[in-house]
N, C-alpha and C positions, 0 to 999 in steps of 0.2 A: 564145371564152371572152369572156360578157356583163363587167362589167366592175359591181361589187358598189357595192350601193346602200342609203342610211341613208334611211328613213322616219321621220319626227316626228312624230306625233301629238296629238292632246287630242280631252279626252271632254265635250261638255257635258252640262251638272249636274252631275260632279262636284264637285271643292273650288275655287276659284278659283285659278288658275299661279300663284306668285310669282318667273316665270321660267322655268321647263322646261316640257318635256313630257311627257305622263301614259304616252307611247309611243313606244319608236323599233321599228322592224320594217328587220328588214335583209334583203335576196335576193342570189341568187351570192355568196354570201361562206362564208368557210368562217369556224366560231368559237375565237377566241381570248381567254384571260383576262389582265388587265390591260396587252396590252399593243396599238399599232395606234391609228384610231381608237373612240376612245370611245361605246360605245351607252349603258349606263348606269350606275349607280353608286350605293353605298349608302357614306354618309355618318355614321361613327361618333364620337363625340362627349363626351369627358368633361363634363360638364354640370351645374352645380346649378342654371340661372337659364334662359329661356328668351333672354334678354339674350345669354350663352354662348355658347348656337347660333343666333344671329339673330348675329352676329359670322365665325360658322365658314361660314354660308351667303352671306355678304356677299361672302367669299374662294373660294368653288366659283364664284357666280354670275364673278365677276371674273376664272376662268380657263377653258382649256382645255376642261375639264369642263364649263362652261355650258349648251351646245346639248343633252348624255344628259338622260336621265327619271332623276331620282335619290330621294332617299330620306333625310331627314335624321336618326336620331336621337342620341339623347339617352340615354346610359348612365352606371353610378356606374363601373366602371373597363374599364380593360381590358388585354393580355393580359402588356404588358409593365412591369416598374418604371420612371415617369414620363411612358408615352405617353400621349399625351392627341388622341390620332386615328389611325383607321382608313379609308383607301377601300379599299372592293373595288369590280371594276370588269368586266364586260362589255365586248369590246369585237370587231371586226369589223376580218378583214387580207383588202386581195386580192391 
């Protein structure tokens, strides 16, 4: 059995990269959500300003999630009282 492999790719001509890959391609693996080696994340942040988003993005880039293809979204409200951040991840496990 071949070992799972994740390839991180960027697409020339798209918006300049702030430290992440545009695409992550996995081969030879089973797909698992929110566990294992993260391939893609979506981070939702309750934010009113770009500075709020920038602070969270700095934390994401300093974490183990940094190599993942990622999306950061500012939102007005999340599902639980007091919740400020939600991270959704797609991962592989070999």
